[in-house]
Backbone bond lengths (Angstrom), bond angles and torsions (degrees), N, CA, C in turn:
res aa  C-N    CA-C-N  psi(-1)  N-CA   C-N-CA  omega(-1)  CA-C   N-CA-C  phi
1 X - - - 1.445 - - 1.529 111.66 -
2 X 1.325 115.99 155.73 1.445 120.20 -175.76 1.503 107.94 -120.12
3 X 1.329 115.11 149.62 1.478 120.17 169.55 1.531 106.42 -109.94
4 X 1.285 118.60 122.46 1.469 124.61 176.30 1.546 110.62 -110.91
5 X 1.349 115.39 130.20 1.468 119.66 178.65 1.490 108.66 -130.40
6 X 1.272 113.06 135.07 1.506 121.75 176.20 1.539 105.98 -117.00
7 X 1.339 115.48 113.31 1.459 120.79 179.10 1.472 109.26 -104.19
8 X 1.325 116.61 119.35 1.456 117.05 178.26 1.554 111.80 -125.74
9 X 1.266 117.67 179.32 1.482 118.47 -179.08 1.506 112.42 -73.04
10 X 1.307 117.94 -23.29 1.502 121.60 -176.11 1.507 112.19 -118.68
11 X 1.339 120.07 -18.94 1.478 120.21 -176.69 1.519 110.42 -147.96
12 X 1.339 114.07 162.77 1.487 123.31 174.77 1.476 107.24 -130.81
13 X 1.354 115.82 134.96 1.498 120.93 173.90 1.485 106.33 -121.15
14 X 1.347 117.25 132.22 1.497 121.05 170.78 1.483 107.09 -124.32
15 X 1.335 116.67 144.68 1.456 120.26 176.89 1.545 110.48 -148.86
16 X 1.260 117.17 147.84 1.478 123.14 172.89 1.527 104.47 -112.10
17 X 1.314 116.92 129.47 1.443 120.96 -178.94 1.502 114.86 -159.69
18 X 1.345 118.12 -169.77 1.439 119.62 -176.62 1.540 110.55 -112.14
19 X 1.332 114.40 -175.89 1.463 119.13 -176.64 1.528 114.75 -72.09
20 X 1.315 115.15 -9.85 1.511 119.55 175.02 1.541 111.15 -92.32
21 X 1.334 115.99 5.49 1.467 118.57 176.19 1.536 111.76 83.67
22 X 1.319 117.99 12.42 1.444 119.59 -178.40 1.551 109.39 -89.36
23 X 1.317 115.79 122.99 1.454 120.00 -176.79 1.491 112.29 -86.47
24 X 1.310 117.42 132.82 1.436 121.56 178.99 1.544 110.95 -95.03
25 X 1.307 115.57 -30.42 1.481 122.19 178.09 1.520 107.68 -158.59
26 X 1.339 116.36 142.65 1.436 117.78 -179.25 1.525 109.25 -151.52
27 X 1.356 114.76 160.08 1.438 122.43 -177.05 1.499 108.44 -147.03
28 X 1.354 117.16 135.58 1.439 124.36 176.68 1.518 108.66 -127.03
29 X 1.295 118.41 133.69 1.463 122.55 -179.37 1.497 110.65 -151.83
30 X 1.313 116.57 161.70 1.468 119.39 174.90 1.543 111.96 -63.13
31 X 1.290 117.94 148.25 1.449 120.75 176.19 1.500 107.78 -76.34
32 X 1.332 116.06 126.25 1.451 123.25 178.38 1.522 107.13 -121.37
33 X 1.305 116.92 117.82 1.460 120.82 -179.89 1.517 109.41 -98.55
34 X 1.316 116.51 131.81 1.437 122.56 178.67 1.512 114.91 -87.76
35 X 1.339 115.53 -16.87 1.435 121.91 -169.41 1.485 114.61 96.66
36 X 1.330 115.61 -8.36 1.474 121.99 178.83 1.538 107.27 -129.59
37 X 1.331 114.58 110.60 1.525 117.83 -176.29 1.538 110.07 -61.58
38 X 1.312 116.62 -31.92 1.513 118.33 -178.75 1.543 108.17 -61.81
39 X 1.337 115.76 -46.60 1.413 118.26 -178.10 1.556 111.14 -66.30
40 X 1.317 116.86 -36.33 1.417 119.87 175.26 1.505 114.55 -60.62
41 X 1.348 115.42 -45.17 1.440 121.13 178.89 1.487 110.65 -67.58
42 X 1.328 117.33 -40.22 1.498 119.08 177.74 1.519 109.97 -63.08
43 X 1.314 118.97 -32.20 1.480 121.37 175.13 1.531 110.14 -64.11
44 X 1.317 117.16 -40.80 1.415 121.10 176.16 1.540 113.00 -61.12
45 X 1.319 115.34 -39.84 1.445 120.01 178.40 1.478 111.87 -62.64
46 X 1.345 116.17 -44.87 1.449 122.11 176.67 1.537 111.13 -56.63
47 X 1.359 114.70 -47.59 1.465 119.02 177.26 1.536 115.38 -62.22
48 X 1.303 113.44 -35.04 1.490 119.39 175.33 1.525 110.52 -62.77
49 X 1.335 116.53 -44.29 1.472 118.38 -179.78 1.523 109.58 -65.94
50 X 1.355 117.04 -36.40 1.454 119.70 176.43 1.541 111.81 -64.84
51 X 1.281 116.27 -37.28 1.517 118.86 176.34 1.528 112.65 -64.85
52 X 1.343 115.30 -39.70 1.481 117.57 177.04 1.540 110.43 -62.47
53 X 1.325 117.08 -40.97 1.476 120.04 174.45 1.471 111.56 -60.64
54 X 1.343 117.92 -44.28 1.440 121.86 -178.91 1.485 113.31 -62.90
55 X 1.373 114.82 -33.33 1.480 119.02 177.82 1.528 112.15 -84.19
56 X 1.325 117.54 -0.63 1.413 120.14 -179.36 1.541 114.50 72.50
57 X 1.279 115.52 33.14 1.465 122.89 -173.11 1.564 109.21 -114.31
58 X 1.296 117.65 144.88 1.460 122.60 170.17 1.519 106.17 -80.44
59 X 1.345 115.83 154.09 1.472 120.64 177.13 1.491 112.35 -59.46
60 X 1.331 116.07 -25.77 1.480 121.06 -179.52 1.474 111.75 -70.98
61 X 1.373 118.60 -14.27 1.450 120.73 178.40 1.499 112.15 -74.27
62 X 1.285 118.11 -20.70 1.505 121.65 -177.79 1.543 110.00 -74.23
63 X 1.325 115.61 130.73 1.451 120.76 -177.92 1.528 114.02 -112.68
64 X 1.334 116.36 -33.45 1.463 120.49 179.21 1.489 114.39 -149.84
65 X 1.301 116.26 161.95 1.462 122.61 179.18 1.494 108.59 -128.19
66 X 1.298 119.10 133.20 1.454 122.88 174.21 1.508 109.72 -126.76
67 X 1.309 115.62 134.55 1.475 120.36 -175.31 1.545 109.54 -127.62
68 X 1.307 113.07 127.28 1.491 121.09 173.14 1.536 106.05 -94.53
69 X 1.343 114.81 126.14 1.529 117.05 -175.41 1.532 106.61 -131.61
70 X 1.333 114.89 157.04 1.426 119.21 171.77 1.501 109.79 -72.83
71 X 1.335 117.84 140.04 1.483 119.48 -177.46 1.484 110.52 -76.25
72 X 1.352 116.93 172.37 1.488 122.89 0.83 1.520 110.83 -86.45
73 X 1.330 114.11 152.54 1.479 121.73 178.47 1.501 108.22 -145.21
74 X 1.324 113.31 168.42 1.501 121.81 175.56 1.480 107.24 -120.71
75 X 1.342 117.54 101.99 1.407 120.65 -178.07 1.523 114.23 -63.45
76 X 1.322 114.96 -30.45 1.429 119.42 -178.95 1.536 112.65 -65.44
77 X 1.299 116.97 -35.70 1.458 122.56 -178.83 1.564 111.96 -99.67
78 X 1.338 115.13 -16.19 1.464 117.94 -179.12 1.514 111.50 77.96
79 X 1.361 117.73 20.21 1.407 120.48 -178.59 1.528 115.47 -102.46
80 X 1.257 118.43 130.59 1.453 124.92 174.37 1.515 107.12 -87.90
81 X 1.349 116.29 118.63 1.461 119.14 -162.91 1.528 113.08 -81.25
82 X 1.329 116.95 -65.10 1.481 117.23 -176.76 1.582 106.93 -163.28
83 X 1.307 119.34 67.11 1.423 122.08 -176.63 1.546 111.47 -65.47
84 X 1.301 120.79 129.42 1.457 121.07 -176.53 1.534 113.59 -65.63
85 X 1.385 116.70 -28.83 1.451 118.30 -179.48 1.530 116.20 -95.45
86 X 1.346 116.25 15.70 1.461 124.82 173.08 1.505 108.55 -129.82
87 X 1.254 121.77 69.56 1.494 121.58 -177.43 1.561 109.69 -57.48
88 X 1.332 111.87 139.12 1.451 118.78 179.69 1.502 114.05 91.36
89 X 1.384 116.51 -13.36 1.455 119.93 177.86 1.479 109.21 -93.48
90 X 1.275 118.59 79.48 1.467 122.42 178.39 1.502 111.16 -114.31
91 X 1.356 114.64 126.68 1.487 120.28 -178.76 1.489 111.29 51.93
92 X 1.369 116.21 52.03 1.471 122.39 -178.13 1.552 109.61 -92.59
93 X 1.314 118.31 124.23 1.428 121.18 -179.18 1.563 109.93 -81.03
94 X 1.251 116.68 71.36 1.466 121.97 -173.92 1.525 113.44 -57.72
95 X 1.350 115.78 -49.56 1.439 118.97 -175.99 1.549 109.34 -64.68
96 X 1.343 117.66 -46.98 1.460 118.46 -178.51 1.510 113.58 -62.81
97 X 1.303 116.89 -39.96 1.468 121.83 -177.51 1.516 110.25 -64.24
98 X 1.342 117.68 -45.55 1.455 123.24 -178.81 1.529 109.90 -70.45
99 X 1.347 117.52 -38.99 1.477 121.73 179.91 1.538 108.96 -64.95
100 X 1.340 117.12 -43.97 1.480 117.76 -179.97 1.549 112.55 -65.05
101 X 1.308 114.80 -35.22 1.457 117.24 -174.77 1.546 111.57 -78.53
102 X 1.327 116.95 -30.44 1.490 119.49 -176.10 1.514 113.84 -110.82
103 X 1.350 115.77 -4.61 1.480 119.06 172.30 1.504 116.21 73.24
104 X 1.319 118.03 22.20 1.444 119.87 176.65 1.550 111.10 -137.97
105 X 1.287 120.07 160.63 1.533 120.40 179.88 1.510 109.69 -59.92
106 X 1.333 115.06 146.49 1.456 121.06 176.86 1.526 109.17 -133.38
107 X 1.334 118.02 143.46 1.483 120.56 175.45 1.513 108.15 -134.14
108 X 1.325 115.14 156.77 1.459 122.90 176.82 1.532 110.40 -126.98
109 X 1.345 114.65 153.90 1.466 121.21 171.87 1.489 106.76 -147.40
110 X 1.345 116.94 154.27 1.448 115.89 173.06 1.530 111.78 -67.13
111 X 1.311 114.69 155.43 1.455 117.99 -170.87 1.486 117.79 -57.13
112 X 1.295 117.40 -36.03 1.462 121.03 178.66 1.531 111.93 -70.33
113 X 1.270 118.30 -41.11 1.490 122.59 174.40 1.476 109.96 -62.29
114 X 1.375 114.59 -43.38 1.459 119.42 -177.45 1.565 110.37 -62.85
115 X 1.325 115.72 -40.71 1.466 120.16 176.57 1.487 111.99 -64.64
116 X 1.359 117.28 -37.25 1.473 118.76 175.69 1.493 110.31 -63.41
117 X 1.307 118.37 -44.32 1.494 120.55 178.23 1.523 110.10 -60.75
118 X 1.301 117.24 -41.07 1.475 120.23 -178.80 1.538 111.86 -65.15
119 X 1.331 117.32 -46.51 1.457 117.36 177.19 1.505 111.93 -63.70
120 X 1.349 115.46 -34.98 1.465 117.74 -177.88 1.542 111.06 -67.68
121 X 1.322 115.94 -39.37 1.473 120.69 -175.54 1.529 113.99 -85.37
122 X 1.324 114.73 -40.80 1.487 120.08 -172.56 1.516 114.72 -115.34
123 X 1.302 119.33 -12.49 1.461 119.51 -167.66 1.542 113.44 -126.17
124 X 1.339 114.46 -132.10 1.468 120.87 -170.80 1.507 115.25 -72.98
125 X 1.342 115.82 -9.46 1.446 120.22 178.22 1.486 115.97 -97.30
126 X 1.311 118.03 6.42 1.454 120.58 -178.33 1.510 110.53 -65.05
127 X 1.343 113.37 141.11 1.516 119.64 172.51 1.567 112.27 93.30
128 X 1.333 117.67 -4.75 1.472 118.14 176.62 1.508 110.51 -127.79
129 X 1.327 116.44 149.83 1.434 123.21 -176.39 1.545 113.05 -100.70
130 X 1.363 115.34 -9.31 1.462 119.17 -177.82 1.543 108.09 -128.97
131 X 1.298 117.49 108.00 1.430 119.28 -179.37 1.538 108.42 -151.35
132 X 1.340 112.39 161.30 1.478 122.26 176.64 1.531 105.73 -127.22
133 X 1.301 115.59 132.49 1.456 123.14 177.48 1.533 106.98 -108.66
134 X 1.357 114.84 131.24 1.434 122.79 179.89 1.553 109.78 -129.36
135 X 1.314 118.71 131.71 1.421 120.32 171.72 1.522 110.50 -128.40
136 X 1.315 116.16 131.01 1.440 123.24 -178.99 1.473 109.57 -106.98
137 X 1.349 117.17 73.01 1.477 121.77 179.37 1.497 109.09 -102.55
138 X 1.365 115.21 -114.17 1.487 117.42 176.85 1.525 110.51 -57.71
139 X 1.355 114.04 -47.71 1.477 119.99 176.67 1.495 104.69 -126.41
140 X 1.310 115.92 -144.08 1.494 122.41 174.98 1.524 106.18 -124.81
141 X 1.296 115.83 108.19 1.477 120.55 176.22 1.505 111.41 -101.99
142 X 1.291 117.55 160.64 1.426 119.05 -177.44 1.519 113.40 -159.59
143 X 1.291 116.45 162.67 1.454 121.16 172.88 1.495 109.29 -147.47
144 X 1.325 118.31 146.91 1.430 121.68 -178.15 1.508 110.19 -120.59
145 X 1.324 118.11 129.67 1.384 123.54 174.42 1.493 109.63 -118.06
146 X 1.298 119.77 120.29 1.497 123.78 -174.71 1.527 107.20 -127.12
147 X 1.297 115.07 127.35 1.491 118.80 -179.59 1.539 111.52 61.44
148 X 1.316 118.07 28.69 1.436 120.63 -177.76 1.518 115.99 82.28
149 X 1.370 117.49 -0.76 1.449 119.62 -175.46 1.593 108.63 -117.47
150 X 1.278 113.96 139.18 1.441 119.84 174.53 1.541 109.43 -68.05
151 X 1.356 117.10 131.77 1.448 121.32 -178.35 1.542 109.92 -90.89
152 X 1.336 113.33 121.84 1.508 117.52 179.59 1.502 110.39 -102.71
153 X 1.351 118.92 -27.91 1.451 121.79 -173.82 1.526 111.75 84.28
154 X 1.307 115.45 179.74 1.473 120.74 -176.64 1.479 112.63 -63.24
155 X 1.336 118.59 -35.25 1.478 120.85 -173.03 1.517 110.83 -125.06
156 X 1.325 118.79 15.20 1.473 122.59 172.97 1.528 116.48 88.63
157 X 1.301 117.18 6.99 1.461 121.25 -175.02 1.467 113.76 -111.35
158 X 1.348 118.76 15.01 1.493 119.55 177.81 1.495 110.91 -71.31
159 X 1.339 115.66 161.81 1.453 119.51 -179.72 1.468 113.14 79.58
160 X 1.316 117.19 46.21 1.501 125.04 176.03 1.529 110.27 -118.57
161 X 1.325 118.24 58.60 1.482 120.55 -176.12 1.527 112.30 -61.43
162 X 1.332 117.74 -23.86 1.441 119.80 -179.67 1.560 112.57 -62.06
163 X 1.305 115.82 -16.96 1.490 118.60 -175.23 1.523 111.41 -115.76
164 X 1.359 115.68 21.11 1.462 120.63 165.53 1.489 107.25 -73.61
165 X 1.334 119.43 138.46 1.483 121.64 177.19 1.549 108.18 -77.53
166 X 1.309 116.26 125.79 1.482 119.06 175.78 1.544 111.08 -115.45
167 X 1.372 117.32 -13.86 1.459 119.74 177.49 1.498 106.66 -135.17
168 X 1.347 118.44 112.24 1.502 119.87 -179.48 1.546 110.48 -57.48
169 X 1.341 115.27 130.02 1.465 123.13 -178.93 1.522 111.02 49.77
170 X 1.332 115.26 42.12 1.475 120.56 -179.64 1.484 112.16 -84.33
171 X 1.314 115.17 -154.12 1.469 122.09 -176.05 1.541 110.57 -61.47
172 X 1.330 115.05 148.95 1.444 119.84 179.69 1.521 109.85 -73.95
173 X 1.283 117.20 130.49 1.489 124.27 -179.08 1.515 108.26 -91.36
174 X 1.326 116.98 157.56 1.438 122.93 177.55 1.553 109.45 -61.08
175 X 1.315 119.74 -21.90 1.467 121.37 -179.69 1.548 110.80 -79.27
176 X 1.314 119.34 -12.87 1.427 124.82 178.03 1.582 110.98 104.07
177 X 1.279 118.87 -12.38 1.463 120.17 175.21 1.503 111.15 -85.35
178 X 1.338 120.19 176.27 1.444 123.84 -179.09 1.501 109.73 -118.97
179 X 1.343 114.00 144.79 1.440 120.11 172.66 1.495 116.17 78.56
180 X 1.348 118.32 11.72 1.464 120.74 177.08 1.483 115.01 -60.99
181 X 1.287 120.24 151.64 1.456 125.32 173.22 1.557 109.64 -52.92
182 X 1.364 115.73 -41.84 1.461 120.00 179.24 1.525 113.69 -60.37
183 X 1.342 115.38 -33.91 1.457 119.04 -179.80 1.512 112.48 -65.07
184 X 1.329 116.76 -19.04 1.449 122.82 -178.77 1.541 115.31 -108.01
185 X 1.298 115.61 -30.91 1.504 116.70 -172.45 1.537 110.49 -123.16
186 X 1.315 120.29 -8.91 1.461 121.47 177.46 1.562 110.76 -67.51
187 X 1.322 117.28 145.43 1.455 122.57 -171.89 1.546 110.79 -54.39
188 X 1.342 116.59 -50.78 1.467 119.01 -174.23 1.522 111.37 -70.72
189 X 1.320 118.19 -43.16 1.460 121.49 179.40 1.584 110.98 -63.26
190 X 1.285 114.26 -43.35 1.441 116.89 -179.01 1.500 111.62 -68.32
191 X 1.355 114.92 -37.89 1.496 118.84 177.54 1.534 109.71 -61.58
192 X 1.326 117.41 -46.28 1.474 120.47 -179.27 1.528 113.92 -60.68
193 X 1.383 113.22 -39.85 1.439 117.77 177.14 1.528 113.98 -68.06
194 X 1.305 116.68 -42.52 1.470 122.68 177.11 1.494 113.30 -55.93
195 X 1.354 114.39 -38.88 1.501 117.50 -177.26 1.531 110.06 -70.40
196 X 1.318 119.95 -19.80 1.473 120.04 178.53 1.483 112.33 -86.03
197 X 1.343 120.21 -15.50 1.453 121.55 -172.40 1.495 113.90 -121.47
198 X 1.366 118.15 -5.86 1.439 121.10 -172.92 1.563 110.55 -70.22
199 X 1.329 118.28 130.08 1.446 119.58 175.67 1.566 107.06 -79.00
200 X 1.333 113.94 140.48 1.476 118.96 -174.84 1.533 114.42 -56.81
201 X 1.429 117.24 -26.37 1.430 117.84 -175.24 1.510 112.46 -93.12
202 X 1.360 115.49 6.49 1.477 117.68 178.47 1.509 111.97 -64.35
203 X 1.320 118.29 144.24 1.473 120.60 174.20 1.468 111.28 -60.14
204 X 1.326 119.83 -29.74 1.459 123.05 178.80 1.558 109.61 -65.51
205 X 1.316 118.55 -40.91 1.479 120.63 178.05 1.520 108.34 -71.50
206 X 1.277 119.33 -38.18 1.494 120.34 174.56 1.515 110.20 -54.94
207 X 1.310 116.05 -46.64 1.487 121.00 176.26 1.501 115.16 -62.10
208 X 1.297 116.48 -21.89 1.468 122.32 178.93 1.543 108.97 -92.82
209 X 1.348 118.23 17.36 1.414 121.06 179.56 1.508 115.50 81.98
210 X 1.333 115.72 15.17 1.472 119.85 -179.80 1.518 115.11 84.38
211 X 1.309 117.48 2.80 1.469 122.79 -174.96 1.505 108.42 -113.88
212 X 1.393 117.34 110.97 1.497 117.84 179.16 1.546 111.05 -59.79
213 X 1.333 119.27 -28.22 1.455 121.39 -178.38 1.559 112.39 -71.58
214 X 1.356 114.77 -10.13 1.466 118.47 177.24 1.549 112.13 -105.17
215 X 1.298 115.51 5.72 1.478 122.87 -179.70 1.544 112.99 -61.38
216 X 1.309 116.12 130.16 1.466 120.86 176.74 1.532 109.41 -121.37
217 X 1.377 119.21 161.05 1.420 119.05 176.27 1.513 115.79 -57.54
218 X 1.341 116.52 -32.74 1.508 118.03 179.65 1.509 111.61 -65.06
219 X 1.364 117.14 -29.89 1.460 120.91 178.26 1.525 108.18 -65.02
220 X 1.350 115.37 -42.09 1.487 118.06 179.06 1.483 112.58 -65.41
221 X 1.339 116.97 -41.99 1.443 121.29 179.83 1.524 110.61 -61.79
222 X 1.352 114.63 -44.88 1.488 116.02 -179.72 1.556 110.96 -67.76
223 X 1.321 118.43 -35.25 1.422 119.30 179.01 1.534 110.98 -71.42
224 X 1.289 117.29 -36.30 1.491 120.26 179.29 1.526 107.38 -64.93
225 X 1.310 117.21 -43.31 1.445 120.19 178.70 1.539 112.24 -59.74
226 X 1.305 115.93 -32.58 1.479 121.64 -179.09 1.514 113.05 -83.72
227 X 1.382 116.86 -3.06 1.458 121.95 175.74 1.500 115.15 97.29
228 X 1.278 120.08 11.46 1.453 120.77 -178.65 1.553 108.82 -66.21
229 X 1.309 118.89 127.92 1.455 122.88 -174.29 1.488 112.62 -62.48
230 X 1.368 118.69 -48.85 1.479 119.26 179.97 1.472 112.43 -63.48
231 X 1.340 119.16 -39.91 1.450 120.65 -178.51 1.530 111.58 -65.06
232 X 1.359 115.59 -38.45 1.443 119.32 177.57 1.524 112.28 -65.84
233 X 1.360 114.97 -37.41 1.447 118.34 179.81 1.549 110.77 -66.21
234 X 1.307 117.96 -47.20 1.496 118.39 -179.03 1.526 112.90 -71.01
235 X 1.377 113.48 -31.62 1.500 111.79 176.16 1.541 111.31 -71.30
236 X 1.336 115.25 -30.50 1.471 119.31 172.45 1.500 113.66 -59.73
237 X 1.322 115.46 -41.78 1.498 120.21 177.45 1.532 109.48 -64.95
238 X 1.336 116.57 -41.10 1.479 120.17 176.21 1.516 112.76 -57.31
239 X 1.370 114.18 -41.73 1.444 119.46 177.61 1.538 110.11 -65.08
240 X 1.318 117.48 -38.61 1.476 120.94 -178.54 1.526 108.92 -61.27
241 X 1.353 115.48 -44.45 1.467 121.65 -176.96 1.534 109.26 -66.62
242 X 1.337 116.45 -42.79 1.438 121.77 -179.78 1.547 110.62 -64.25
243 X 1.336 116.28 -42.98 1.463 121.20 177.16 1.551 110.86 -61.04
244 X 1.319 117.58 -37.98 1.423 121.19 179.09 1.553 110.82 -61.60
245 X 1.293 115.72 -43.42 1.467 121.00 178.60 1.515 112.57 -68.61
246 X 1.333 115.35 -42.28 1.469 119.72 179.96 1.543 111.63 -64.92
247 X 1.291 116.64 -38.41 1.456 121.24 178.95 1.553 110.46 -60.47
248 X 1.320 116.43 -41.56 1.423 118.33 176.09 1.510 113.86 -64.52
249 X 1.308 116.76 -38.55 1.475 123.40 175.50 1.513 110.54 -60.02
250 X 1.304 115.90 -47.29 1.442 120.41 -178.04 1.516 112.75 -65.30
251 X 1.343 117.85 -40.66 1.423 119.93 177.84 1.525 113.30 -66.04
252 X 1.304 117.42 -29.05 1.470 119.77 -177.52 1.514 110.03 -87.02
253 X 1.361 118.13 -41.25 1.454 120.00 -168.32 1.538 113.08 -112.44
254 X 1.301 119.91 -22.13 1.429 124.61 -175.03 1.528 113.64 48.26
255 X 1.320 117.52 58.73 1.424 119.45 173.80 1.508 113.89 -68.04
256 X 1.348 114.96 154.60 1.462 116.35 173.66 1.535 111.15 -80.03
257 X 1.302 115.70 -31.53 1.482 120.28 -174.70 1.547 109.86 -139.26
258 X 1.277 116.78 141.59 1.434 121.35 171.68 1.544 106.48 -120.08
259 X 1.387 116.67 125.07 1.382 123.16 -177.20 1.580 107.25 -104.80
260 X 1.310 116.29 123.95 1.456 121.24 -178.35 1.517 112.77 -111.33
261 X 1.347 117.97 133.75 1.411 122.28 179.46 1.493 114.50 -110.66
262 X 1.341 114.92 -177.05 1.485 128.06 172.27 1.533 112.72 50.78
263 X 1.368 118.25 -110.61 1.435 120.97 -171.97 1.547 111.23 -53.19
264 X 1.334 116.06 -43.40 1.488 120.50 -179.27 1.525 111.67 -62.30
265 X 1.330 115.66 -41.65 1.453 119.62 -178.06 1.577 109.79 -66.89
266 X 1.370 113.31 -40.82 1.494 118.14 178.37 1.551 109.87 -60.90
267 X 1.363 115.90 -40.32 1.466 119.09 -175.95 1.512 111.11 -71.85
268 X 1.270 119.75 -36.73 1.445 121.80 174.72 1.524 116.34 87.80
269 X 1.286 115.15 -177.71 1.486 121.29 -172.84 1.537 111.92 -63.75
270 X 1.320 118.71 -57.02 1.449 122.04 -171.37 1.543 110.98 -65.27
271 X 1.335 117.79 -41.61 1.479 120.38 -176.50 1.533 113.01 -81.53
272 X 1.308 116.47 -32.10 1.487 120.76 -173.98 1.505 116.38 -114.99
273 X 1.335 117.65 -61.01 1.451 119.33 -168.31 1.510 114.13 -71.18
274 X 1.337 120.39 -39.62 1.436 123.17 178.88 1.540 109.37 -65.62
275 X 1.296 118.88 -52.07 1.544 116.37 178.52 1.509 114.57 -67.77
276 X 1.348 117.22 -26.66 1.456 119.93 175.10 1.502 109.74 -65.19
277 X 1.319 116.17 -44.72 1.480 118.26 178.81 1.539 112.00 -61.92
278 X 1.333 116.08 -38.48 1.435 119.77 178.10 1.545 112.10 -63.08
279 X 1.325 116.40 -38.86 1.438 120.82 179.17 1.507 110.67 -69.33
280 X 1.337 117.41 -37.80 1.482 119.96 178.81 1.516 111.53 -67.19
281 X 1.375 117.02 -28.41 1.488 120.41 178.71 1.482 110.86 -63.58
282 X 1.313 121.31 -23.03 1.438 123.88 -178.73 1.561 112.23 -94.57
283 X 1.365 112.52 -6.51 1.503 116.91 -175.70 1.581 111.18 -113.88
284 X 1.350 116.54 -5.43 1.445 119.50 -176.63 1.559 106.99 -124.58
285 X 1.354 110.24 166.06 1.493 116.38 172.21 1.521 108.54 -68.13
286 X 1.324 120.03 144.76 1.484 120.76 -174.29 1.507 115.05 -50.30
287 X 1.321 119.03 -42.98 1.449 122.95 -179.85 1.498 110.07 -64.07
288 X 1.338 116.88 -39.73 1.472 118.63 179.86 1.565 110.23 -63.89
289 X 1.275 116.61 -45.94 1.465 120.81 -179.62 1.466 112.97 -63.36
290 X 1.349 118.60 -36.73 1.474 122.95 178.42 1.488 111.31 -67.28
291 X 1.321 119.02 -40.37 1.486 121.05 -176.87 1.473 116.55 -84.69
292 X 1.327 116.59 -17.90 1.468 119.16 -175.13 1.549 109.94 -77.84
293 X 1.290 114.82 133.26 1.438 120.44 174.68 1.562 111.87 -105.52
294 X 1.316 116.53 125.26 1.427 121.82 177.50 1.557 107.66 -111.72
295 X 1.302 119.08 116.03 1.457 119.80 -172.30 1.564 109.23 -135.69
296 X 1.320 114.54 156.92 1.487 117.30 177.19 1.516 112.80 -80.05
297 X 1.326 116.81 148.68 1.430 119.95 176.85 1.549 107.46 -61.73
298 X 1.333 116.05 152.82 1.403 121.37 -172.61 1.519 116.12 -111.90
299 X 1.299 120.79 -17.92 1.458 120.73 -165.63 1.564 114.63 -86.61
300 X 1.330 114.10 -20.72 1.485 115.63 173.70 1.490 112.56 53.97
301 X 1.347 117.66 -131.91 1.507 120.83 -170.56 1.525 109.36 -72.06
302 X 1.293 118.87 -17.43 1.476 121.00 179.14 1.530 114.68 -77.61
303 X 1.381 114.44 -7.57 1.523 118.66 -176.12 1.476 114.70 -54.29
304 X 1.379 122.50 -45.96 1.423 118.79 -173.20 1.555 114.49 -60.48
305 X 1.324 116.11 -43.85 1.458 120.15 -177.89 1.564 109.74 -69.81
306 X 1.351 116.62 -40.06 1.409 119.55 -177.16 1.527 111.08 -75.17
307 X 1.319 118.06 -24.65 1.434 122.36 172.21 1.565 109.52 -62.08
308 X 1.309 115.72 -44.46 1.472 118.65 177.11 1.509 109.93 -62.90
309 X 1.334 119.07 -43.53 1.487 119.61 -178.12 1.518 108.51 -63.68
310 X 1.359 118.68 -41.53 1.450 120.82 -179.15 1.502 112.77 -60.20
311 X 1.357 115.79 -41.33 1.439 119.72 179.52 1.505 110.05 -66.02
312 X 1.355 116.76 -39.85 1.474 119.10 177.98 1.488 113.67 -62.02
313 X 1.393 116.00 -28.62 1.467 117.80 -176.70 1.540 113.32 -89.55
314 X 1.329 116.94 -0.23 1.459 117.67 177.73 1.553 109.41 -64.77
315 X 1.346 114.03 131.46 1.485 117.77 176.01 1.542 110.82 -63.31
316 X 1.299 117.37 153.11 1.438 124.16 176.81 1.594 108.49 -54.43
317 X 1.328 114.99 137.18 1.452 120.15 179.14 1.487 114.60 81.77
318 X 1.333 117.84 6.71 1.446 121.51 -179.70 1.489 111.77 -125.06
C-alpha cells in the first residue's frame, strides 16, 4: 500500500491506496502552519496512521510514501528548499522525516512534476512514454516525461514551460522576467489583464456581477461558449499564445502527447482543443501536427492523491 500526500499553500491531501491509484481512505483539510515544520510533519504522520486505521490496514502494510510539494525542491535529497507559500519551511528534509517516522522509503516531487507523473500513470497520459503536462491555473506549471522518465535537468528545474519567452520584451511575469508564457496564459496573469480591457457590456462582465474587477477566466469561458463576441476574441488570443508556447515545446522535445489541465479542460473540445489543434497546424511541420496528440487532463479532483501515489511509485534514481 502507498501513502500519497499533497502539500500545498492552502490545503493538504492525504490518501492511502494501491499501485493502481485506487484510494482506500483519504483526507483533505486546509493547510495550517504551526511555525514549526517538524510539528507540522509530525501532524501529517499522525494523520497517516489514522488513515491506515480507517482503511483497516496495519502499519506494516505501507510500502512507500510519495509527496507532492510546492517548489523549489530537490527530489534527489528529498529536501523542500524554500517554498514562498509555506513560510518557515526552509531546507526541510521532508522525505527523511516521514521515512524515519513511518519506517518506509519516501520521495518528493514538485507539484507540477507530480501531476505529470499522475496523468502519465493513471490518467490521460497512459500508454505513451513521451508527454508534456501543462496546467494553466494560478500560473503555468508543467512536467516533461521523455522515454518514460521524468526530466529533471542538470539542477532539478527542468520542465518549466510557463517561463519560456513567447513575446520579446512582453508583459512582466510574476517570476520577474518579461514575455513568459505564464504572463499570457496563466490564470492570475490572464485574469489581471482581462480586468483592464473588459468592456462593461460584455456577457463575461455580466456573469461577474457587472463588475470588471471581479472578472475571472471562467466567466470569459462561459461567455465565449454562449457566443459573446468579446469573450470569443480574447479567448482566441489566449489560444494563440498557448499555441505559440506549445509549438516551441514540440520543436524541442517532440512529445507524442500533450496533456492540458484547468482552463483548457473547463473550455472543452469545441472551444479549446479543436481550435488549438488548428492553430498548431500552422506553427508546426505537417507531420508533427498530424502525429501530436493534444488531450485534456483526466484526473480532476482525484489528482492530488494520485500525484502522491505516482511519486511513491517512481523507481529509485528517477
